[in-house]
MILUM-606278 format. One record per residue (C-alpha): residue number from 1; residue in one letter; z negated, y negated, x negated. Coordinates in nm, 3 decimals. Example, Ala and Ser with C-alpha at 12.3 -4.5 7.8 and 13.67 -1.06 7.14 Angstrom:
BEGIN
+-----+------+---------+---------+---------+
: pos : code :      up :   north :    east :
+-----+------+---------+---------+---------+
:   1 :    A :  -0.780 :   0.450 :  -1.230 :
:   2 :    S :  -0.714 :   0.106 :  -1.367 :
+-----+------+---------+---------+---------+
This chain:
BEGIN
+-----+------+---------+---------+---------+
: pos : code :      up :   north :    east :
+-----+------+---------+---------+---------+
:   1 :    X :  10.400 : -13.610 :  -8.330 :
:   2 :    X :  10.180 : -13.425 :  -8.576 :
:   3 :    X :  10.063 : -13.072 :  -8.514 :
:   4 :    X :   9.695 : -13.056 :  -8.438 :
:   5 :    X :   9.507 : -12.776 :  -8.598 :
:   6 :    X :   9.169 : -12.661 :  -8.482 :
:   7 :    X :   8.940 : -12.464 :  -8.705 :
:   8 :    X :   8.813 : -12.138 :  -8.567 :
:   9 :    X :   8.448 : -12.156 :  -8.661 :
:  10 :    X :   8.342 : -11.859 :  -8.451 :
:  11 :    X :   8.603 : -11.607 :  -8.563 :
:  12 :    X :   8.662 : -11.297 :  -8.353 :
:  13 :    X :   8.331 : -11.349 :  -8.172 :
:  14 :    X :   8.457 : -11.682 :  -8.044 :
:  15 :    X :   8.780 : -11.525 :  -7.928 :
:  16 :    X :   8.601 : -11.245 :  -7.744 :
:  17 :    X :   8.322 : -11.468 :  -7.619 :
:  18 :    X :   8.536 : -11.719 :  -7.437 :
:  19 :    X :   8.381 : -12.024 :  -7.600 :
:  20 :    X :   8.176 : -12.224 :  -7.353 :
:  21 :    X :   8.197 : -11.970 :  -7.073 :
:  22 :    X :   7.877 : -11.930 :  -6.880 :
:  23 :    X :   7.728 : -11.604 :  -6.768 :
:  24 :    X :   7.893 : -11.654 :  -6.428 :
:  25 :    X :   8.236 : -11.622 :  -6.591 :
:  26 :    X :   8.138 : -11.287 :  -6.743 :
:  27 :    X :   8.008 : -11.172 :  -6.405 :
:  28 :    X :   8.342 : -11.271 :  -6.255 :
:  29 :    X :   8.529 : -11.059 :  -6.511 :
:  30 :    X :   8.288 : -10.769 :  -6.462 :
:  31 :    X :   8.329 : -10.801 :  -6.083 :
:  32 :    X :   8.705 : -10.767 :  -6.119 :
:  33 :    X :   8.674 : -10.468 :  -6.354 :
:  34 :    X :   8.425 : -10.290 :  -6.128 :
:  35 :    X :   8.651 : -10.351 :  -5.828 :
:  36 :    X :   8.943 : -10.190 :  -6.008 :
:  37 :    X :   8.716 :  -9.904 :  -6.119 :
:  38 :    X :   8.607 :  -9.840 :  -5.761 :
:  39 :    X :   8.970 :  -9.841 :  -5.649 :
:  40 :    X :   9.052 :  -9.584 :  -5.918 :
:  41 :    X :   8.753 :  -9.373 :  -5.813 :
:  42 :    X :   8.858 :  -9.377 :  -5.447 :
:  43 :    X :   9.210 :  -9.270 :  -5.541 :
:  44 :    X :   9.072 :  -8.982 :  -5.751 :
:  45 :    X :   8.836 :  -8.889 :  -5.467 :
:  46 :    X :   9.124 :  -8.869 :  -5.221 :
:  47 :    X :   9.321 :  -8.656 :  -5.466 :
:  48 :    X :   9.024 :  -8.422 :  -5.523 :
:  49 :    X :   8.960 :  -8.395 :  -5.150 :
:  50 :    X :   9.324 :  -8.310 :  -5.086 :
:  51 :    X :   9.272 :  -7.978 :  -5.268 :
:  52 :    X :   9.113 :  -7.859 :  -4.944 :
:  53 :    X :   9.454 :  -7.813 :  -4.783 :
:  54 :    X :   9.523 :  -7.524 :  -5.022 :
:  55 :    X :   9.246 :  -7.312 :  -4.872 :
:  56 :    X :   8.881 :  -7.223 :  -4.931 :
:  57 :    X :   8.945 :  -7.060 :  -5.269 :
:  58 :    X :   9.106 :  -7.372 :  -5.415 :
:  59 :    X :   8.833 :  -7.587 :  -5.265 :
:  60 :    X :   8.561 :  -7.365 :  -5.411 :
:  61 :    X :   8.725 :  -7.374 :  -5.755 :
:  62 :    X :   8.750 :  -7.753 :  -5.745 :
:  63 :    X :   8.387 :  -7.787 :  -5.639 :
:  64 :    X :   8.278 :  -7.549 :  -5.917 :
:  65 :    X :   8.440 :  -7.782 :  -6.171 :
:  66 :    X :   8.247 :  -8.075 :  -6.024 :
:  67 :    X :   7.912 :  -7.898 :  -6.089 :
:  68 :    X :   7.957 :  -7.973 :  -6.460 :
:  69 :    X :   7.684 :  -8.212 :  -6.595 :
:  70 :    X :   7.956 :  -8.450 :  -6.716 :
:  71 :    X :   8.045 :  -8.515 :  -6.352 :
:  72 :    X :   7.680 :  -8.590 :  -6.273 :
:  73 :    X :   7.695 :  -8.866 :  -6.535 :
:  74 :    X :   8.022 :  -8.984 :  -6.383 :
:  75 :    X :   7.861 :  -8.988 :  -6.040 :
:  76 :    X :   7.582 :  -9.206 :  -6.179 :
:  77 :    X :   7.839 :  -9.441 :  -6.338 :
:  78 :    X :   8.014 :  -9.478 :  -6.003 :
:  79 :    X :   7.677 :  -9.562 :  -5.846 :
:  80 :    X :   7.607 :  -9.825 :  -6.114 :
:  81 :    X :   7.951 :  -9.979 :  -6.063 :
:  82 :    X :   7.904 :  -9.980 :  -5.685 :
:  83 :    X :   7.555 : -10.134 :  -5.704 :
:  84 :    X :   7.674 : -10.417 :  -5.929 :
:  85 :    X :   7.993 : -10.480 :  -5.733 :
:  86 :    X :   7.816 : -10.483 :  -5.396 :
:  87 :    X :   7.528 : -10.714 :  -5.488 :
:  88 :    X :   7.742 : -10.946 :  -5.697 :
:  89 :    X :   7.986 : -10.959 :  -5.406 :
:  90 :    X :   7.707 : -11.063 :  -5.169 :
:  91 :    X :   7.610 : -11.335 :  -5.420 :
:  92 :    X :   7.970 : -11.456 :  -5.429 :
:  93 :    X :   7.989 : -11.460 :  -5.049 :
:  94 :    X :   7.680 : -11.684 :  -5.038 :
:  95 :    X :   7.841 : -11.918 :  -5.289 :
:  96 :    X :   8.177 : -11.924 :  -5.108 :
:  97 :    X :   8.005 : -12.002 :  -4.777 :
:  98 :    X :   7.828 : -12.294 :  -4.944 :
:  99 :    X :   7.480 : -12.146 :  -4.906 :
: 100 :    X :   7.407 : -12.158 :  -5.280 :
: 101 :    X :   7.610 : -12.459 :  -5.387 :
: 102 :    X :   7.370 : -12.749 :  -5.335 :
: 103 :    X :   7.444 : -13.114 :  -5.270 :
: 104 :    X :   7.761 : -13.277 :  -5.395 :
: 105 :    X :   7.717 : -13.446 :  -5.729 :
: 106 :    X :   7.911 : -13.587 :  -6.019 :
: 107 :    X :   8.085 : -13.300 :  -6.202 :
: 108 :    X :   7.934 : -13.327 :  -6.548 :
: 109 :    X :   7.902 : -13.007 :  -6.751 :
: 110 :    X :   7.666 : -12.821 :  -6.733 :
: 111 :    X :   7.683 : -12.845 :  -6.356 :
: 112 :    X :   7.335 : -12.894 :  -6.214 :
: 113 :    X :   7.420 : -12.716 :  -5.887 :
: 114 :    X :   7.518 : -12.413 :  -6.090 :
: 115 :    X :   7.198 : -12.419 :  -6.294 :
: 116 :    X :   6.960 : -12.504 :  -6.009 :
: 117 :    X :   7.107 : -12.306 :  -5.718 :
: 118 :    X :   7.357 : -12.046 :  -5.834 :
: 119 :    X :   7.176 : -11.927 :  -6.146 :
: 120 :    X :   6.855 : -11.824 :  -5.964 :
: 121 :    X :   7.067 : -11.639 :  -5.707 :
: 122 :    X :   7.243 : -11.462 :  -5.994 :
: 123 :    X :   6.911 : -11.363 :  -6.151 :
: 124 :    X :   6.783 : -11.226 :  -5.818 :
: 125 :    X :   7.103 : -11.028 :  -5.764 :
: 126 :    X :   7.097 : -10.880 :  -6.115 :
: 127 :    X :   6.726 : -10.786 :  -6.084 :
: 128 :    X :   6.810 : -10.605 :  -5.758 :
: 129 :    X :   7.101 : -10.433 :  -5.935 :
: 130 :    X :   6.863 : -10.319 :  -6.211 :
: 131 :    X :   6.614 : -10.185 :  -5.955 :
: 132 :    X :   6.891 :  -9.996 :  -5.774 :
: 133 :    X :   7.022 :  -9.853 :  -6.100 :
: 134 :    X :   6.676 :  -9.730 :  -6.201 :
: 135 :    X :   6.615 :  -9.578 :  -5.857 :
: 136 :    X :   6.962 :  -9.424 :  -5.847 :
: 137 :    X :   6.925 :  -9.287 :  -6.200 :
: 138 :    X :   6.594 :  -9.129 :  -6.115 :
: 139 :    X :   6.740 :  -8.974 :  -5.800 :
: 140 :    X :   7.054 :  -8.856 :  -5.978 :
: 141 :    X :   6.890 :  -8.695 :  -6.278 :
: 142 :    X :   6.538 :  -8.606 :  -6.160 :
: 143 :    X :   6.562 :  -8.589 :  -5.781 :
: 144 :    X :   6.571 :  -8.261 :  -5.594 :
: 145 :    X :   6.918 :  -8.125 :  -5.521 :
+-----+------+---------+---------+---------+
């Protein structure tokens, strides 16, 4: 049996890009990464909140550190991650419940149910994410505190 060799016409871009992956596959990866990021944030939040057991002085010192502008940017990043993860999760729930799948059809790529039903839902979800990010960014950086 001869070894088959396939030319890599796309180079490193093809390796990173996943070939024929659709945008839904990238959203899936981003959903996983944002979920892990939120888990990491919650663990750090619990750790930071646990400083309170050492008394008011320790708590005040910890809160003074969090007044740094870098943490305001981090707070905004957590909001962006949460907004994406929440709305993409709602989109995935609709798909899993069969509300955005469409009628059964012959599975020929590109799948028409994906293009006709799931893609518009994805666009709506991402537009809502963008609106939330803009509103949250305005509130974080320009809102009254």
